[in-house]
Biopython code that builds the backbone (N, CA, C, O; Angstrom):
import numpy as np
from Bio.PDB.StructureBuilder import StructureBuilder

atoms = [
    (1, "UNK", "N", (3.843, -1.911, -24.943)),
    (1, "UNK", "CA", (3.735, -3.120, -24.138)),
    (1, "UNK", "C", (3.232, -4.177, -25.108)),
    (1, "UNK", "O", (3.719, -5.305, -25.183)),
    (2, "UNK", "N", (2.186, -3.713, -25.869)),
    (2, "UNK", "CA", (1.488, -4.568, -26.419)),
    (2, "UNK", "C", (2.162, -5.427, -27.763)),
    (2, "UNK", "O", (2.137, -6.636, -27.991)),
    (3, "UNK", "N", (2.705, -4.423, -28.464)),
    (3, "UNK", "CA", (3.683, -4.768, -29.254)),
    (3, "UNK", "C", (4.612, -5.836, -28.903)),
    (3, "UNK", "O", (4.659, -6.830, -29.627)),
    (4, "UNK", "N", (5.482, -5.729, -27.698)),
    (4, "UNK", "CA", (6.393, -6.754, -27.214)),
    (4, "UNK", "C", (5.605, -8.043, -27.057)),
    (4, "UNK", "O", (6.261, -9.056, -27.302)),
    (5, "UNK", "N", (4.316, -8.226, -26.696)),
    (5, "UNK", "CA", (3.673, -9.254, -26.515)),
    (5, "UNK", "C", (2.996, -9.784, -27.781)),
    (5, "UNK", "O", (2.451, -10.887, -27.830)),
    (6, "UNK", "N", (3.056, -9.067, -28.632)),
    (6, "UNK", "CA", (2.417, -9.538, -29.892)),
    (6, "UNK", "C", (2.975, -10.905, -30.845)),
    (6, "UNK", "O", (2.525, -11.285, -31.926)),
    (7, "UNK", "N", (3.879, -11.368, -30.203)),
    (7, "UNK", "CA", (4.549, -12.565, -30.389)),
    (7, "UNK", "C", (4.153, -13.712, -29.719)),
    (7, "UNK", "O", (4.645, -14.832, -29.853)),
    (8, "UNK", "N", (3.285, -13.399, -29.026)),
    (8, "UNK", "CA", (2.843, -14.455, -28.060)),
    (8, "UNK", "C", (2.019, -15.647, -29.063)),
    (8, "UNK", "O", (1.745, -15.247, -30.195)),
    (9, "UNK", "N", (1.688, -16.814, -28.778)),
    (9, "UNK", "CA", (1.139, -17.842, -29.729)),
    (9, "UNK", "C", (-0.101, -17.614, -29.535)),
    (9, "UNK", "O", (-0.759, -17.584, -30.575)),
    (10, "UNK", "N", (-0.712, -17.427, -28.507)),
    (10, "UNK", "CA", (-2.400, -17.203, -28.309)),
    (10, "UNK", "C", (-2.545, -15.671, -27.867)),
    (10, "UNK", "O", (-1.828, -15.140, -27.020)),
    (11, "UNK", "N", (-3.459, -15.114, -28.487)),
    (11, "UNK", "CA", (-3.712, -13.559, -28.331)),
    (11, "UNK", "C", (-4.429, -13.362, -26.939)),
    (11, "UNK", "O", (-4.724, -12.232, -26.550)),
    (12, "UNK", "N", (-4.745, -14.673, -26.083)),
    (12, "UNK", "CA", (-5.339, -14.531, -24.996)),
    (12, "UNK", "C", (-4.494, -14.681, -23.668)),
    (12, "UNK", "O", (-3.675, -15.599, -23.706)),
    (13, "UNK", "N", (-4.537, -14.083, -22.723)),
    (13, "UNK", "CA", (-3.947, -13.955, -21.474)),
    (13, "UNK", "C", (-4.740, -14.633, -20.579)),
    (13, "UNK", "O", (-5.932, -14.462, -20.834)),
    (14, "UNK", "N", (-4.529, -15.354, -19.606)),
    (14, "UNK", "CA", (-5.207, -15.442, -18.619)),
    (14, "UNK", "C", (-4.630, -15.439, -17.198)),
    (14, "UNK", "O", (-3.447, -15.647, -16.929)),
    (15, "UNK", "N", (-5.760, -15.137, -16.186)),
    (15, "UNK", "CA", (-5.237, -15.446, -14.873)),
    (15, "UNK", "C", (-6.601, -15.945, -13.989)),
    (15, "UNK", "O", (-7.509, -15.235, -13.555)),
    (16, "UNK", "N", (-6.471, -17.036, -13.905)),
    (16, "UNK", "CA", (-7.642, -17.673, -13.556)),
    (16, "UNK", "C", (-8.681, -17.730, -14.461)),
    (16, "UNK", "O", (-8.568, -18.164, -15.607)),
    (17, "UNK", "N", (-9.905, -17.207, -13.860)),
    (17, "UNK", "CA", (-11.223, -17.163, -15.004)),
    (17, "UNK", "C", (-11.006, -15.768, -15.556)),
    (17, "UNK", "O", (-11.741, -15.623, -16.533)),
    (18, "UNK", "N", (-10.270, -14.666, -15.306)),
    (18, "UNK", "CA", (-10.110, -13.570, -15.983)),
    (18, "UNK", "C", (-9.343, -13.613, -17.132)),
    (18, "UNK", "O", (-8.197, -14.061, -17.081)),
    (19, "UNK", "N", (-9.811, -13.216, -18.133)),
    (19, "UNK", "CA", (-9.047, -13.425, -19.490)),
    (19, "UNK", "C", (-9.037, -11.899, -20.304)),
    (19, "UNK", "O", (-9.930, -11.053, -20.256)),
    (20, "UNK", "N", (-7.981, -11.836, -20.924)),
    (20, "UNK", "CA", (-7.506, -10.310, -21.487)),
    (20, "UNK", "C", (-7.135, -11.121, -23.364)),
    (20, "UNK", "O", (-6.271, -11.959, -23.622)),
    (21, "UNK", "N", (-7.914, -10.620, -24.126)),
    (21, "UNK", "CA", (-7.756, -10.586, -25.596)),
    (21, "UNK", "C", (-7.044, -9.564, -25.994)),
    (21, "UNK", "O", (-7.454, -8.405, -25.932)),
    (22, "UNK", "N", (-5.576, -10.007, -26.571)),
    (22, "UNK", "CA", (-4.870, -8.716, -26.796)),
    (22, "UNK", "C", (-5.145, -8.032, -28.206)),
    (22, "UNK", "O", (-4.706, -6.910, -28.461)),
    (23, "UNK", "N", (-5.855, -8.736, -29.056)),
    (23, "UNK", "CA", (-6.259, -8.282, -30.249)),
    (23, "UNK", "C", (-7.758, -7.536, -30.220)),
    (23, "UNK", "O", (-7.962, -6.587, -30.977)),
    (24, "UNK", "N", (-8.636, -7.941, -29.446)),
    (24, "UNK", "CA", (-9.597, -6.930, -29.307)),
    (24, "UNK", "C", (-9.386, -5.981, -28.166)),
    (24, "UNK", "O", (-9.928, -4.878, -28.233)),
    (25, "UNK", "N", (-8.548, -6.338, -26.974)),
    (25, "UNK", "CA", (-8.175, -5.569, -26.091)),
    (25, "UNK", "C", (-9.456, -5.393, -25.005)),
    (25, "UNK", "O", (-9.719, -4.332, -24.439)),
    (26, "UNK", "N", (-10.203, -6.669, -24.833)),
    (26, "UNK", "CA", (-11.212, -6.717, -23.998)),
    (26, "UNK", "C", (-10.835, -7.896, -22.980)),
    (26, "UNK", "O", (-10.315, -8.975, -23.266)),
    (27, "UNK", "N", (-11.297, -7.336, -21.495)),
    (27, "UNK", "CA", (-11.294, -8.399, -20.651)),
    (27, "UNK", "C", (-12.532, -9.054, -20.452)),
    (27, "UNK", "O", (-13.586, -8.524, -20.801)),
    (28, "UNK", "N", (-12.474, -10.384, -19.813)),
    (28, "UNK", "CA", (-13.648, -11.263, -19.667)),
    (28, "UNK", "C", (-13.398, -12.253, -18.523)),
    (28, "UNK", "O", (-12.302, -12.763, -18.286)),
    (29, "UNK", "N", (-14.588, -12.482, -17.806)),
    (29, "UNK", "CA", (-14.655, -13.459, -16.685)),
    (29, "UNK", "C", (-15.779, -14.384, -17.074)),
    (29, "UNK", "O", (-16.963, -14.058, -17.155)),
    (30, "UNK", "N", (-15.345, -15.400, -17.270)),
    (30, "UNK", "CA", (-15.921, -16.723, -17.593)),
    (30, "UNK", "C", (-16.754, -16.203, -18.950)),
    (30, "UNK", "O", (-17.981, -16.294, -18.907)),
    (31, "UNK", "N", (-16.226, -15.749, -19.956)),
    (31, "UNK", "CA", (-16.584, -15.420, -21.468)),
    (31, "UNK", "C", (-17.632, -13.967, -21.369)),
    (31, "UNK", "O", (-17.950, -13.315, -22.364)),
    (32, "UNK", "N", (-18.031, -13.672, -20.076)),
    (32, "UNK", "CA", (-18.605, -12.367, -19.920)),
    (32, "UNK", "C", (-17.645, -10.983, -20.108)),
    (32, "UNK", "O", (-16.725, -10.800, -19.310)),
    (33, "UNK", "N", (-17.858, -10.190, -21.006)),
    (33, "UNK", "CA", (-17.027, -9.040, -21.053)),
    (33, "UNK", "C", (-17.179, -8.207, -19.931)),
    (33, "UNK", "O", (-18.324, -7.992, -19.532)),
    (34, "UNK", "N", (-16.122, -7.651, -19.294)),
    (34, "UNK", "CA", (-15.909, -7.007, -18.145)),
    (34, "UNK", "C", (-15.985, -5.568, -18.284)),
    (34, "UNK", "O", (-14.988, -5.088, -18.823)),
    (35, "UNK", "N", (-16.888, -4.743, -17.950)),
    (35, "UNK", "CA", (-17.326, -3.509, -18.328)),
    (35, "UNK", "C", (-16.544, -2.543, -17.263)),
    (35, "UNK", "O", (-16.695, -2.472, -16.044)),
    (36, "UNK", "N", (-15.641, -1.809, -18.141)),
    (36, "UNK", "CA", (-14.468, -1.005, -17.375)),
    (36, "UNK", "C", (-14.619, 0.387, -17.917)),
    (36, "UNK", "O", (-15.165, 0.669, -18.983)),
    (37, "UNK", "N", (-13.947, 1.423, -16.867)),
    (37, "UNK", "CA", (-13.898, 2.622, -17.658)),
    (37, "UNK", "C", (-12.598, 2.640, -18.222)),
    (37, "UNK", "O", (-11.865, 1.675, -18.007)),
    (38, "UNK", "N", (-12.151, 3.705, -18.995)),
    (38, "UNK", "CA", (-10.808, 3.820, -19.738)),
    (38, "UNK", "C", (-9.679, 3.598, -18.600)),
    (38, "UNK", "O", (-8.744, 2.827, -18.816)),
    (39, "UNK", "N", (-9.789, 4.226, -17.512)),
    (39, "UNK", "CA", (-8.777, 4.299, -16.560)),
    (39, "UNK", "C", (-8.622, 3.063, -16.008)),
    (39, "UNK", "O", (-7.502, 2.565, -15.899)),
    (40, "UNK", "N", (-9.869, 2.361, -15.552)),
    (40, "UNK", "CA", (-9.811, 1.096, -14.982)),
    (40, "UNK", "C", (-9.214, 0.030, -15.918)),
    (40, "UNK", "O", (-8.750, -1.010, -15.453)),
    (41, "UNK", "N", (-9.225, 0.251, -17.040)),
    (41, "UNK", "CA", (-9.021, -0.577, -18.136)),
    (41, "UNK", "C", (-7.504, -0.746, -18.183)),
    (41, "UNK", "O", (-6.922, -1.827, -18.101)),
    (42, "UNK", "N", (-6.787, 0.763, -18.360)),
    (42, "UNK", "CA", (-5.720, 1.220, -18.155)),
    (42, "UNK", "C", (-4.808, 0.062, -17.118)),
    (42, "UNK", "O", (-3.977, -0.805, -17.388)),
    (43, "UNK", "N", (-5.405, 0.522, -15.875)),
    (43, "UNK", "CA", (-4.499, -0.068, -14.786)),
    (43, "UNK", "C", (-4.659, -1.667, -14.820)),
    (43, "UNK", "O", (-3.700, -2.387, -14.537)),
    (44, "UNK", "N", (-6.076, -2.260, -15.225)),
    (44, "UNK", "CA", (-5.750, -3.696, -15.388)),
    (44, "UNK", "C", (-5.137, -4.303, -16.595)),
    (44, "UNK", "O", (-4.734, -5.465, -16.655)),
    (45, "UNK", "N", (-5.096, -3.387, -17.596)),
    (45, "UNK", "CA", (-4.087, -4.009, -18.917)),
    (45, "UNK", "C", (-2.423, -3.973, -18.330)),
    (45, "UNK", "O", (-1.600, -4.817, -18.686)),
    (46, "UNK", "N", (-2.114, -2.871, -17.400)),
    (46, "UNK", "CA", (-0.885, -2.746, -17.080)),
    (46, "UNK", "C", (-0.376, -4.066, -15.978)),
    (46, "UNK", "O", (0.737, -4.587, -15.908)),
    (47, "UNK", "N", (-1.567, -4.360, -15.210)),
    (47, "UNK", "CA", (-1.360, -5.232, -14.172)),
    (47, "UNK", "C", (-1.133, -6.756, -15.027)),
    (47, "UNK", "O", (-0.251, -7.473, -14.556)),
    (48, "UNK", "N", (-1.839, -7.251, -16.183)),
    (48, "UNK", "CA", (-2.145, -8.114, -16.900)),
    (48, "UNK", "C", (-0.694, -8.188, -17.690)),
    (48, "UNK", "O", (0.084, -9.101, -17.413)),
    (49, "UNK", "N", (-0.404, -7.324, -18.553)),
    (49, "UNK", "CA", (0.787, -7.461, -18.980)),
    (49, "UNK", "C", (2.356, -7.641, -17.995)),
    (49, "UNK", "O", (3.468, -8.090, -18.275)),
    (50, "UNK", "N", (1.897, -7.181, -17.050)),
    (50, "UNK", "CA", (3.098, -7.663, -15.902)),
    (50, "UNK", "C", (2.525, -8.891, -14.894)),
    (50, "UNK", "O", (3.022, -9.169, -13.802)),
    (51, "UNK", "N", (1.473, -9.499, -15.456)),
    (51, "UNK", "CA", (1.192, -10.558, -14.288)),
    (51, "UNK", "C", (2.437, -11.225, -13.570)),
    (51, "UNK", "O", (3.532, -11.323, -14.124)),
    (52, "UNK", "N", (2.184, -11.652, -12.347)),
    (52, "UNK", "CA", (3.271, -12.376, -11.640)),
    (52, "UNK", "C", (4.490, -11.520, -11.155)),
    (52, "UNK", "O", (5.403, -12.046, -10.519)),
    (53, "UNK", "N", (4.481, -9.995, -11.518)),
    (53, "UNK", "CA", (5.262, -9.357, -11.184)),
    (53, "UNK", "C", (4.895, -8.104, -10.506)),
    (53, "UNK", "O", (3.807, -7.723, -10.938)),
    (54, "UNK", "N", (5.492, -7.124, -9.396)),
    (54, "UNK", "CA", (4.880, -6.393, -8.484)),
    (54, "UNK", "C", (5.044, -5.055, -9.732)),
    (54, "UNK", "O", (5.976, -4.932, -10.527)),
    (55, "UNK", "N", (3.867, -4.182, -9.595)),
    (55, "UNK", "CA", (3.924, -3.293, -10.564)),
    (55, "UNK", "C", (3.738, -2.000, -9.541)),
    (55, "UNK", "O", (2.793, -2.010, -8.752)),
    (56, "UNK", "N", (4.619, -0.945, -9.573)),
    (56, "UNK", "CA", (4.601, -0.066, -8.672)),
    (56, "UNK", "C", (3.503, 0.694, -8.992)),
    (56, "UNK", "O", (2.871, 0.466, -10.024)),
    (57, "UNK", "N", (3.079, 1.932, -7.918)),
    (57, "UNK", "CA", (1.910, 2.937, -8.321)),
    (57, "UNK", "C", (2.350, 4.089, -9.212)),
    (57, "UNK", "O", (1.540, 4.851, -9.740)),
    (58, "UNK", "N", (3.817, 4.194, -9.374)),
    (58, "UNK", "CA", (4.359, 5.227, -10.587)),
    (58, "UNK", "C", (4.225, 4.695, -11.877)),
    (58, "UNK", "O", (3.817, 5.439, -12.769)),
    (59, "UNK", "N", (4.570, 3.252, -12.178)),
    (59, "UNK", "CA", (4.249, 2.429, -13.238)),
    (59, "UNK", "C", (2.678, 2.597, -13.675)),
    (59, "UNK", "O", (2.320, 2.804, -14.835)),
    (60, "UNK", "N", (1.915, 2.488, -12.693)),
    (60, "UNK", "CA", (0.500, 2.472, -13.241)),
    (60, "UNK", "C", (0.061, 4.039, -13.193)),
    (60, "UNK", "O", (-0.926, 4.224, -13.904)),
    (61, "UNK", "N", (0.443, 4.999, -12.664)),
    (61, "UNK", "CA", (0.234, 6.216, -12.864)),
    (61, "UNK", "C", (0.503, 6.737, -14.368)),
    (61, "UNK", "O", (-0.183, 7.458, -15.092)),
    (62, "UNK", "N", (1.939, 6.017, -14.606)),
    (62, "UNK", "CA", (2.310, 6.634, -16.067)),
    (62, "UNK", "C", (1.670, 5.957, -17.116)),
    (62, "UNK", "O", (1.966, 6.341, -18.247)),
    (63, "UNK", "N", (0.789, 4.954, -16.997)),
    (63, "UNK", "CA", (-0.062, 4.280, -17.810)),
    (63, "UNK", "C", (-1.506, 5.145, -17.903)),
    (63, "UNK", "O", (-2.224, 5.182, -18.903)),
    (64, "UNK", "N", (-1.743, 5.780, -16.721)),
    (64, "UNK", "CA", (-2.916, 6.423, -16.898)),
    (64, "UNK", "C", (-2.860, 8.074, -17.164)),
    (64, "UNK", "O", (-3.824, 8.592, -17.727)),
    (65, "UNK", "N", (-1.726, 8.889, -16.758)),
    (65, "UNK", "CA", (-1.850, 10.056, -16.921)),
    (65, "UNK", "C", (-0.830, 10.657, -17.987)),
    (65, "UNK", "O", (0.036, 9.866, -18.361)),
    (66, "UNK", "N", (-0.807, 11.713, -18.435)),
    (66, "UNK", "CA", (0.125, 12.188, -19.366)),
    (66, "UNK", "C", (0.868, 13.611, -18.643)),
    (66, "UNK", "O", (0.227, 14.143, -17.737)),
    (67, "UNK", "N", (1.689, 13.985, -18.887)),
    (67, "UNK", "CA", (2.575, 15.171, -18.157)),
    (67, "UNK", "C", (1.829, 16.508, -17.525)),
    (67, "UNK", "O", (2.170, 17.294, -16.641)),
    (68, "UNK", "N", (0.482, 16.399, -18.500)),
    (68, "UNK", "CA", (-0.301, 17.615, -17.993)),
    (68, "UNK", "C", (-1.470, 17.590, -17.230)),
    (68, "UNK", "O", (-2.273, 18.437, -16.840)),
    (69, "UNK", "N", (-1.309, 16.108, -17.104)),
    (69, "UNK", "CA", (-2.661, 15.599, -16.047)),
    (69, "UNK", "C", (-2.150, 16.048, -14.677)),
    (69, "UNK", "O", (-0.946, 16.219, -14.482)),
    (70, "UNK", "N", (-3.247, 16.273, -13.552)),
    (70, "UNK", "CA", (-3.039, 16.252, -12.375)),
    (70, "UNK", "C", (-3.652, 15.157, -11.594)),
    (70, "UNK", "O", (-4.857, 15.134, -11.341)),
    (71, "UNK", "N", (-2.784, 14.216, -11.200)),
    (71, "UNK", "CA", (-2.939, 13.365, -10.619)),
    (71, "UNK", "C", (-3.032, 13.370, -8.967)),
    (71, "UNK", "O", (-2.240, 13.984, -8.251)),
    (72, "UNK", "N", (-4.069, 12.628, -8.526)),
    (72, "UNK", "CA", (-4.532, 12.680, -7.159)),
    (72, "UNK", "C", (-3.598, 11.531, -6.732)),
    (72, "UNK", "O", (-3.410, 10.586, -7.498)),
    (73, "UNK", "N", (-2.968, 11.600, -5.440)),
    (73, "UNK", "CA", (-2.093, 10.409, -4.896)),
    (73, "UNK", "C", (-3.183, 9.210, -4.575)),
    (73, "UNK", "O", (-2.759, 8.059, -4.475)),
    (74, "UNK", "N", (-4.365, 9.443, -4.440)),
    (74, "UNK", "CA", (-5.132, 8.274, -4.011)),
    (74, "UNK", "C", (-5.844, 7.758, -5.128)),
    (74, "UNK", "O", (-6.651, 6.840, -4.975)),
    (75, "UNK", "N", (-5.565, 8.383, -6.488)),
    (75, "UNK", "CA", (-6.553, 7.912, -7.547)),
    (75, "UNK", "C", (-6.132, 6.461, -7.757)),
    (75, "UNK", "O", (-7.076, 5.676, -7.843)),
    (76, "UNK", "N", (-4.987, 5.978, -7.851)),
    (76, "UNK", "CA", (-4.728, 4.425, -8.150)),
    (76, "UNK", "C", (-5.438, 3.584, -7.196)),
    (76, "UNK", "O", (-6.132, 2.619, -7.517)),
    (77, "UNK", "N", (-5.271, 3.914, -6.237)),
    (77, "UNK", "CA", (-6.032, 3.010, -4.859)),
    (77, "UNK", "C", (-7.546, 3.071, -5.280)),
    (77, "UNK", "O", (-8.198, 2.027, -5.300)),
    (78, "UNK", "N", (-8.043, 4.119, -5.572)),
    (78, "UNK", "CA", (-9.522, 4.134, -6.096)),
    (78, "UNK", "C", (-9.803, 3.288, -7.165)),
    (78, "UNK", "O", (-10.796, 2.561, -7.154)),
    (79, "UNK", "N", (-8.933, 3.327, -8.176)),
    (79, "UNK", "CA", (-9.033, 2.345, -9.307)),
    (79, "UNK", "C", (-9.049, 0.957, -9.076)),
    (79, "UNK", "O", (-9.810, 0.120, -9.561)),
    (80, "UNK", "N", (-7.797, 0.756, -8.003)),
    (80, "UNK", "CA", (-7.525, -0.703, -7.725)),
    (80, "UNK", "C", (-9.002, -1.196, -7.225)),
    (80, "UNK", "O", (-9.601, -2.164, -7.695)),
    (81, "UNK", "N", (-9.473, -0.341, -6.178)),
    (81, "UNK", "CA", (-10.734, -0.719, -5.237)),
    (81, "UNK", "C", (-11.672, -0.959, -6.416)),
    (81, "UNK", "O", (-11.988, -2.129, -6.632)),
    (82, "UNK", "N", (-12.132, -0.050, -7.165)),
    (82, "UNK", "CA", (-13.070, -0.393, -8.177)),
    (82, "UNK", "C", (-13.027, -1.870, -8.851)),
    (82, "UNK", "O", (-13.983, -2.645, -8.888)),
    (83, "UNK", "N", (-11.704, -2.112, -9.387)),
    (83, "UNK", "CA", (-11.552, -3.026, -10.224)),
    (83, "UNK", "C", (-11.775, -4.686, -9.230)),
    (83, "UNK", "O", (-12.357, -5.689, -9.643)),
    (84, "UNK", "N", (-11.225, -4.535, -8.122)),
    (84, "UNK", "CA", (-11.500, -5.478, -7.072)),
    (84, "UNK", "C", (-12.970, -5.740, -7.042)),
    (84, "UNK", "O", (-13.379, -6.873, -7.295)),
    (85, "UNK", "N", (-13.805, -4.753, -6.745)),
    (85, "UNK", "CA", (-15.333, -4.993, -6.971)),
    (85, "UNK", "C", (-16.003, -5.533, -8.077)),
    (85, "UNK", "O", (-17.025, -6.216, -8.023)),
    (86, "UNK", "N", (-15.398, -5.207, -9.063)),
    (86, "UNK", "CA", (-15.818, -5.577, -10.325)),
    (86, "UNK", "C", (-15.492, -7.007, -10.757)),
    (86, "UNK", "O", (-16.035, -7.633, -11.667)),
    (87, "UNK", "N", (-14.478, -7.429, -9.917)),
    (87, "UNK", "CA", (-13.839, -8.681, -10.330)),
    (87, "UNK", "C", (-14.234, -9.687, -9.033)),
    (87, "UNK", "O", (-13.688, -10.789, -8.982)),
    (88, "UNK", "N", (-15.141, -9.310, -8.043)),
    (88, "UNK", "CA", (-15.186, -10.279, -7.158)),
    (88, "UNK", "C", (-16.001, -11.456, -7.360)),
    (88, "UNK", "O", (-16.936, -11.253, -8.135)),
    (89, "UNK", "N", (-15.928, -12.542, -6.924)),
    (89, "UNK", "CA", (-16.007, -13.836, -7.296)),
    (89, "UNK", "C", (-15.319, -14.548, -8.194)),
    (89, "UNK", "O", (-15.591, -15.710, -8.497)),
    (90, "UNK", "N", (-14.327, -13.831, -8.692)),
    (90, "UNK", "CA", (-13.426, -14.246, -9.819)),
    (90, "UNK", "C", (-12.074, -14.857, -8.961)),
    (90, "UNK", "O", (-11.658, -14.232, -7.986)),
    (91, "UNK", "N", (-11.502, -15.977, -9.353)),
    (91, "UNK", "CA", (-10.285, -16.607, -8.712)),
    (91, "UNK", "C", (-8.992, -15.598, -9.098)),
    (91, "UNK", "O", (-7.944, -15.996, -8.588)),
    (92, "UNK", "N", (-8.872, -14.491, -9.820)),
    (92, "UNK", "CA", (-7.919, -13.595, -9.928)),
    (92, "UNK", "C", (-8.075, -12.566, -9.162)),
    (92, "UNK", "O", (-9.193, -12.094, -8.955)),
    (93, "UNK", "N", (-7.082, -12.125, -8.685)),
    (93, "UNK", "CA", (-7.212, -10.748, -7.704)),
    (93, "UNK", "C", (-5.919, -9.902, -7.770)),
    (93, "UNK", "O", (-4.881, -10.371, -8.237)),
    (94, "UNK", "N", (-6.001, -8.753, -7.330)),
    (94, "UNK", "CA", (-5.118, -7.768, -7.318)),
    (94, "UNK", "C", (-4.848, -7.544, -5.740)),
    (94, "UNK", "O", (-5.670, -7.331, -4.849)),
    (95, "UNK", "N", (-3.110, -7.686, -5.657)),
    (95, "UNK", "CA", (-2.826, -7.932, -3.967)),
    (95, "UNK", "C", (-1.951, -6.862, -4.102)),
    (95, "UNK", "O", (-1.184, -6.697, -5.050)),
    (96, "UNK", "N", (-2.104, -6.001, -2.954)),
    (96, "UNK", "CA", (-1.334, -4.745, -2.512)),
    (96, "UNK", "C", (-0.023, -5.288, -1.768)),
    (96, "UNK", "O", (-0.137, -6.042, -0.802)),
    (97, "UNK", "N", (0.898, -4.986, -2.124)),
    (97, "UNK", "CA", (2.157, -5.053, -1.417)),
    (97, "UNK", "C", (2.699, -3.796, -1.060)),
    (97, "UNK", "O", (3.229, -3.023, -1.858)),
    (98, "UNK", "N", (2.548, -3.590, 0.256)),
    (98, "UNK", "CA", (2.530, -2.201, 0.869)),
    (98, "UNK", "C", (4.055, -1.654, 0.705)),
    (98, "UNK", "O", (4.981, -2.332, 1.151)),
    (99, "UNK", "N", (4.263, -0.573, 0.140)),
    (99, "UNK", "CA", (5.387, 0.182, -0.180)),
    (99, "UNK", "C", (5.853, -0.310, -1.473)),
    (99, "UNK", "O", (6.738, 0.392, -1.962)),
    (100, "UNK", "N", (5.513, -1.283, -2.131)),
    (100, "UNK", "CA", (5.967, -1.754, -3.386)),
    (100, "UNK", "C", (4.955, -1.324, -4.481)),
    (100, "UNK", "O", (5.153, -0.582, -5.444)),
    (101, "UNK", "N", (3.862, -1.947, -4.116)),
    (101, "UNK", "CA", (2.839, -1.841, -5.725)),
    (101, "UNK", "C", (1.659, -2.567, -5.448)),
    (101, "UNK", "O", (1.029, -2.607, -4.391)),
    (102, "UNK", "N", (1.421, -3.171, -6.585)),
    (102, "UNK", "CA", (0.499, -4.213, -6.795)),
    (102, "UNK", "C", (0.944, -5.236, -7.639)),
    (102, "UNK", "O", (1.872, -5.108, -8.438)),
    (103, "UNK", "N", (0.182, -6.409, -7.437)),
    (103, "UNK", "CA", (0.560, -7.710, -7.977)),
    (103, "UNK", "C", (-0.987, -8.193, -8.701)),
    (103, "UNK", "O", (-2.032, -8.102, -8.057)),
    (104, "UNK", "N", (-0.950, -8.628, -9.897)),
    (104, "UNK", "CA", (-2.213, -9.380, -10.128)),
    (104, "UNK", "C", (-1.844, -11.023, -10.251)),
    (104, "UNK", "O", (-0.830, -11.325, -10.882)),
    (105, "UNK", "N", (-2.539, -11.908, -9.743)),
    (105, "UNK", "CA", (-2.211, -13.223, -9.310)),
    (105, "UNK", "C", (-3.332, -14.070, -9.224)),
    (105, "UNK", "O", (-4.312, -13.470, -8.781)),
    (106, "UNK", "N", (-3.529, -15.229, -9.488)),
    (106, "UNK", "CA", (-4.466, -16.341, -9.299)),
    (106, "UNK", "C", (-4.351, -16.550, -7.945)),
    (106, "UNK", "O", (-3.299, -16.693, -7.322)),
    (107, "UNK", "N", (-5.684, -16.564, -7.433)),
    (107, "UNK", "CA", (-5.990, -17.321, -5.981)),
    (107, "UNK", "C", (-5.303, -18.537, -5.647)),
    (107, "UNK", "O", (-4.900, -18.886, -4.537)),
    (108, "UNK", "N", (-5.202, -19.266, -6.979)),
    (108, "UNK", "CA", (-4.926, -20.505, -6.706)),
    (108, "UNK", "C", (-3.345, -21.030, -6.547)),
    (108, "UNK", "O", (-2.859, -22.078, -6.123)),
    (109, "UNK", "N", (-2.922, -20.108, -6.952)),
    (109, "UNK", "CA", (-1.177, -20.045, -7.472)),
    (109, "UNK", "C", (-0.694, -18.661, -6.626)),
    (109, "UNK", "O", (0.466, -18.258, -6.711)),
]
sb = StructureBuilder()
sb.init_structure("model")
sb.init_model(0)
sb.init_chain("A")
sb.init_seg("    ")
for serial, (resi, resn, name, xyz) in enumerate(atoms, 1):
    if name == "N":
        sb.init_residue(resn, " ", resi, " ")
    sb.init_atom(name, np.array(xyz, "f"), 0.0, 1.0, " ", f" {name:<3s}", serial, name[0])
structure = sb.get_structure()
């Protein structure tokens, strides 16, 4: 995914005040680095790289787990919940689309 987006003119992807630097792979809100666990990072990175598009739970699980991993059905929901808490006060948000998946979008648009 990152290689596909390597042709971007700017290494920064923004959704409201949330920014993602594709070179350093760091997320920040208003310039302050967001402290994320590796799995939270993987979920947010997948949502960011597909910003404005619905991302299914299966796609998110594919970015988190290998074939050998035991994945709890509720794990994705837990990671999304934690991300929402860490992103509180930010104008970027993760929207749940029941039966479809999740969507990262700017609250203004």
